[in-house]
C-alpha positions, 0 to 999 in steps of 0.5 A, a space after each residue: 763653910 765654917 772653920 774646921 780641923 780635918 785630918 786630911 789637911 795639915 792645919 786649921 782652915 777651910 775643908 778643901 779635901 777633894 775625895 776623888 781617887 783611883 782604885 787599886 784595880 784601876 791603877 794596875 790596869 792603867 800600868 798594864 795598858 801603858 806597858 802594852 801601848 809602850 811596847 807596841 806603838 814604837 814597833 808600829 811607828 817604825 813599821 810605817 817608816 816615818 822615823 827613817 824617813 824623817 831621819 833621812 830628811 834631817 841629814 841622819 841627825 842622831 840628836 833629832 832621833 833622840 828627840 823624836 824618841 823622847 817625844 814619842 815616849 812621853 806622848 804615850 805616857 801622858 796620853 795613857 794617863 789622860 785617857 784613864 783620867 777621862 774614863 774614870 773621871 778623876 783629876 790625876 793631880 788633885 784628889 784623894 787628899 793630894 794637891 799640886 801647889 807651889 811649896 818652896 821649902 819641900 821643893 828645895 830640900 827635895 832637889 837636895 835629896 835627889 842630887 845626893 842620890 844622883 851623886 852617890 849612884 853616879 856609876 849607874 848612869 850608863 844610859 845617859 852617858 851613852 846618849 851624851 857620847 853620841 852627841 858631843 865631839 870626842 866624848 867616849 871616842 864617838 863622833 858627834 852626829 847631831 846638830 846643835 839645835 837638836 842637841 840643845 832641844 834634847 837636853 831641854 826635853 830630857 828633864 822637862 817632859 818626864 817630870 810632868 808626864 811620868 809624874 802624872 801617871 806613876 804618882 798621880 794614878 799608880 801611887 794614889 791608886 795603890 793607897 789601899 795597901 797602905 802608904 809605904 806599900 803604895 810608894 814601893 809598888 809605884 817605885 818598882 813599876 817606875 823603875 821597871 818601866 824605863 826598860 833598862 837593867 843598868 838603871 834599875 837600882 837608881 831609878 827605883 831609889 829615885 822613885 822611892 825618894 820622889 814617891 815618899 816626898 809626894 806622899 808625905 807632903 801630899 803635893 804632886 808639884 814637889 814630885 815634879 820638881 824633884 823629877 826635873 832635877 833628878 833627870 837634869 843631874 843624871 844628864 849632867 853627870 852623864 855628859 861629864 862622864 862622857 866628856 871629862 870623866 873626872 868623877 870616875 876616879 881620883 880626888 874629884 870622885 872622892 869629893 863628889 861622894 862626900 858632897 853626895 852623902 852630905 846632900 843625901 843626909 840633909 834631905 833625909 833629915 829634913 823630910 824626917 823632921 817633916 814626918 815627925 811634924 805630921 805625926 805630931 799634928 795627927 797626935 794632937 788631933 787625936 788626943 788634943 794638946 792636953 793629951 785627952 782623947 778626941 774621937 772623930 765620929 764617921 757615918 758610912 753610907 752603904 747602899 742607902 743604909 747608914 752605919 756609924 762608927 767611932 775612930 780617932 783622927 790619927 786613924 782617919 788616913 787608914 780608915 779612908 784607905 780601907 773604907 773609901 765610902 762616903 763619910 761625914 765627920 762629926 764637925 760637919 765636913 762631908 767627904 764622899 769617898 769612892 767605894 772599892 768593894 772588891 777584895 785586895 786580891 784582884 788588884 794585887 794579882 794585876 799589879 804582880 802581872 804588870 811587874 812580871 810583864 815589865 820584866 819580860 819586856 826588859 828581857 825581850 828588849 835586851 835580847 833583841 836590841 
């Protein structure tokens, strides 16, 4: 394969674009199914009496119960994602212009960004604080009821499992699938679904902001590994702040709280500046591809294949991303790079309605759990 410039890669090199992607309808259906399974399975498991039996066998170890809950929830999430990927035939972490690779600089600044978010929104970490209060002696006036082994296991599971399982579904399937509505819309929709899925009004704002940060960085870098690392440190920081609040409470007021806010604003600013410059660099590359370094217009010829009929249109390379989202048919660039897209032939009304239904269903689940629990 000859060396070509593709608008779907960041630099000159071999065309490595993997065209496989989820449609917006498939993404919306996956979210609704995930909500249904996530709501029903815990009740079915509780009905069997297995959690209570294991809880008794472990000597009423509350830390074990927390580990069991985290493990069950992540199995449901990743199981739904893998099943959907197998049915559709799409890799959840590769395709549609995305990849999963190690890129240290975006990962580092992504961690800085989420740390700034966690510090600035530390008062909203009620859920992690409550869990920590049940694990540590004297924390929040609660007696510890967990063994050291399961305490350490829980502390390891909270940041490790969700960063893989949840990213696979919420960024790998949902955000990619809603890409037909545009990059900004796909990030916002997937972030709202991500926040609502956690089923906790106390964490709704911080989860949504965290989802926006992770989704934006993944969309910008086209790298799911960046999102996984950011998610890992997001949960790690949240858990650490929850433990600190439960055991010491130094960040809840006074000088330490003021210093923490200043540090959080610094981290937040550094992360925003880096990814802002990253965005400008991407826009510059798109402009150079469209007009050339000398400012001349360089069009890209695209051939559409529809039902064995051939249509040819001319677009600019800077418009290629929008063209890809709107017309995901098989296309052939003028330079010989063949990119066979899957066609989403229905209008945007059905996936929009399904997405809205999923969001309403998630809100209903949160209200139900709040009233019942």
